[in-house]
DOKOL-653567 format. One record per residue (C-alpha): residue in one letter; residue number from 1; z, x, y. Coordinates in Angstrom, 2 decimals. Example, Ala and Ser with C-alpha at 12.3 -4.5 7.8 and 13.67 -1.06 7.14 Angstrom:
<sites>
 type seq       Z       X       Y
    A   1    7.80   12.30   -4.50
    S   2    7.14   13.67   -1.06
</sites>
This chain:
<sites>
 type seq       Z       X       Y
    M   1   11.11    7.76  -25.95
    K   2   13.70    5.51  -24.35
    K   3   12.85    3.47  -21.33
    R   4   14.43    4.50  -18.07
    S   5   17.47    2.41  -17.22
    G   6   16.47   -0.54  -15.09
    G   7   12.80   -0.02  -15.91
    K   8   12.25   -3.04  -18.17
    T   9    9.39   -5.28  -17.20
    S  10    8.49   -8.89  -17.75
    G  11    5.60  -11.26  -17.20
    K  12    4.70  -12.94  -13.94
    A  13    7.55  -14.52  -12.03
    K  14    7.31  -17.79  -10.17
    F  15    8.60  -16.34   -6.92
    L  16    7.83  -12.73   -5.99
    A  17    9.58  -10.68   -3.35
    P  18    7.20   -9.41   -0.68
    A  19    5.67   -6.09   -1.59
    P  20    6.75   -3.10    0.52
    P  21    4.30   -2.27    3.31
    R  22    1.36   -0.14    2.15
    L  23   -0.55    1.22    5.08
    Y  24   -1.81    4.76    5.50
    W  25   -0.33    5.95    2.22
    T  26   -2.21    3.23    0.24
    P  27   -5.06    5.55   -0.82
    H  28   -2.51    8.03   -2.16
    G  29   -0.69    5.35   -4.14
    S  30   -3.85    3.80   -5.56
    A  31   -5.08    7.25   -6.64
    L  32   -2.11    7.65   -9.00
    K  33   -3.40    6.33  -12.32
    H  34   -1.20    8.15  -14.84
    C  35    2.50    8.53  -15.58
    F  36    4.11   11.73  -14.30
    L  37    6.23   11.93  -17.46
    C  38    3.92   11.19  -20.40
    G  39    0.44   10.83  -18.88
    G  40    0.15    7.18  -19.87
    R  41   -1.77    4.64  -17.80
    L  42    0.01    3.02  -14.84
    V  43   -0.31   -0.72  -14.23
    E  44    1.25   -2.86  -11.53
    R  45    3.87   -5.21  -12.96
    Y  46    6.69   -7.37  -11.69
    V  47   10.06   -5.68  -12.35
    K  48   12.48   -8.54  -12.80
    N  49   15.78   -6.80  -11.99
    E  50   14.29   -5.23   -8.83
    K  51   12.46   -8.43   -7.81
    R  52    9.30   -6.62   -6.77
    R  53    6.06   -5.25   -8.16
    R  54    5.96   -1.60   -9.24
    D  55    3.53    0.76  -10.95
    V  56    4.79    0.99  -14.54
    C  57    3.64    3.20  -17.42
    V  58    2.25    1.15  -20.31
    C  59    3.36    3.83  -22.81
    C  60    6.90    4.85  -21.93
    G  61    7.89    2.15  -19.42
    I  62    8.84    4.59  -16.65
    I  63    8.44    3.21  -13.14
    N  64    6.42    5.31  -10.71
    Y  65    8.38    4.88   -7.50
    M  66    6.56    5.34   -4.20
    N  67    9.30    6.64   -1.91
    P  68    9.17    8.04    1.62
    K  69    8.96   11.80    2.12
    V  70   11.35   13.72    4.39
    V  71    9.99   15.29    7.57
    A  72   12.18   17.84    9.37
    G  73   11.71   18.39   13.09
    L  74   13.21   20.75   15.65
    I  75   13.34   20.57   19.44
    P  76   13.50   24.22   20.58
    V  77   15.52   24.60   23.80
    L  78   14.94   27.68   25.98
    P  79   17.81   29.36   27.86
    D  80   16.60   27.76   31.12
    G  81   16.74   24.24   29.63
    R  82   13.01   23.76   29.04
    I  83   11.77   22.71   25.61
    V  84    8.79   24.07   23.69
    L  85    6.08   21.61   22.63
    L  86    2.89   22.21   20.69
    K  87   -0.49   20.49   20.85
    R  88   -1.58   19.43   17.36
    S  89   -4.84   20.99   16.17
    K  90   -5.15   18.74   13.11
    A  91   -5.09   15.05   12.28
    P  92   -3.10   12.91   12.47
    A  93   -2.57   12.80   16.25
    Q  94   -4.89   15.74   16.89
    G  95   -4.72   16.82   20.52
    K  96   -1.32   15.17   21.10
    W  97    1.95   16.92   21.88
    T  98    5.06   17.17   19.71
    F  99    7.85   19.50   18.68
    P 100    7.61   21.54   15.42
    A 101    7.96   19.31   12.37
    G 102    6.82   19.12    8.77
    Y 103    7.70   18.17    5.22
    Q 104   10.87   19.50    3.65
    E 105   10.20   21.75    0.65
    M 106   12.16   21.81   -2.58
    G 107   14.88   24.44   -2.50
    E 108   15.73   24.12    1.21
    T 109   17.97   21.90    3.30
    V 110   16.54   19.66    6.01
    A 111   17.96   21.98    8.68
    Q 112   16.34   25.00    7.00
    A 113   13.04   23.13    6.85
    A 114   13.24   22.38   10.57
    S 115   13.85   26.05   11.38
    R 116   10.97   27.12    9.11
    E 117    8.59   24.71   10.80
    S 118    9.49   26.20   14.18
    Q 119    8.64   29.68   12.95
    E 120    5.38   28.54   11.33
    E 121    4.09   26.31   14.12
    I 122    5.17   28.09   17.32
    H 123    6.39   31.50   16.04
    L 124    9.98   31.05   17.21
    R 125   13.03   31.82   15.09
    V 126   15.37   28.95   15.95
    K 127   18.41   27.78   14.02
    A 128   18.76   24.00   13.81
    R 129   22.06   23.40   15.54
    S 130   22.78   19.70   16.06
    L 131   21.26   16.46   14.85
    V 132   19.27   14.48   17.41
    G 133   18.46   11.50   15.21
    I 134   16.93   10.02   12.06
    Y 135   13.78    7.91   12.43
    S 136   12.14    5.60    9.91
    Y 137    9.78    2.65   10.08
    A 138    8.79    0.00    7.55
    S 139    5.12    0.81    8.16
    S 140    5.51    4.56    7.65
    G 141    5.85    6.60    4.47
    V 142    8.14    9.24    5.99
    V 143   11.71    9.60    7.23
    T 144   11.87   12.03   10.16
    I 145   15.10   13.96   10.77
    V 146   15.19   15.82   14.08
    F 147   17.49   18.62   15.23
    E 148   17.76   20.66   18.39
    G 149   18.24   24.39   18.48
    P 150   18.64   27.13   21.10
    V 151   15.89   29.73   21.48
    R 152   17.36   33.19   21.84
    R 153   16.21   35.33   24.76
    G 154   13.33   37.72   24.18
    Q 155   11.20   35.36   22.09
    T 156    7.80   34.12   23.24
    P 157    6.23   31.04   21.62
    S 158    2.61   31.13   20.47
    P 159    0.42   28.68   18.51
    G 160    0.54   28.72   14.72
    D 161   -2.15   27.40   12.38
    E 162   -1.45   23.75   13.18
    A 163   -1.27   24.14   16.96
    S 164   -4.03   24.64   19.51
    A 165   -1.58   25.35   22.34
    V 166    2.11   25.60   23.15
    K 167    3.94   25.09   26.40
    A 168    7.47   25.11   27.76
    V 169    8.25   22.00   29.77
    P 170   11.26   20.87   31.79
    V 171   12.73   17.48   30.94
    D 172   11.07   15.77   33.90
    E 173    7.62   16.99   32.83
    I 174    7.56   15.81   29.21
    P 175    4.07   14.29   28.69
    W 176    5.29   10.89   27.53
    G 177    1.82    9.34   27.50
    R 178    0.39   12.09   25.31
    L 179    3.03   12.45   22.60
    A 180    1.97   12.39   18.95
    F 181    4.16    9.90   17.10
    R 182    6.73    7.14   17.59
    S 183    9.37    9.47   16.19
    T 184    8.33   12.14   18.71
    I 185    8.92    9.74   21.59
    Q 186   12.17    8.34   20.23
    A 187   13.62   11.75   19.38
    L 188   12.81   13.17   22.81
    R 189   14.30   10.07   24.47
    D 190   17.46   10.46   22.41
    W 191   17.60   14.18   23.18
    E 192   17.15   13.42   26.91
    K 193   20.00   10.90   26.79
    G 194   22.15   13.50   25.03
    I 195   21.62   15.95   27.87
    G 196   22.82   13.37   30.37
    A 197   25.94   12.70   28.32
    R 198   26.98   16.38   28.28
</sites>
């Protein structure tokens, strides 16, 4: 089997580029012992043309890239201007508040994933309308893409499997000190600024 383009490896280099941050996803990465393509053993090697260490298959030479996953989020906006937040019932950030968000699935767009998460987590059918922002951090293994969407009249939010409570809050009552993630805070700040600019 041919090696993947750019996947050649060499011995130790004199100067190594700093390894990408490995924080909470480290256990996941270290648990991957075999190649996804041929099942061969993975070993960490210096990849010369990429100037960093990667997990490389000893059999076929394929590089096992550890890339961030996409999280889609949606800020549901009620007709009266309030937004719907949920209290997380599971780790991470259990007991903290956020808007519906979750991993994008294969076969759907990011906007579709955001709308699906709203239906699953707070039982509201909301179409992702406009982009609020994209949030990523060197210490995090996800890229969070957040939209806003209008909630049509006649719908009542209720907690899904990952929420212990839901509530509708006006802008001036957002619980800033009890929000779940950095991206939650930044997205809501950006959304708040957007309201003022309209």
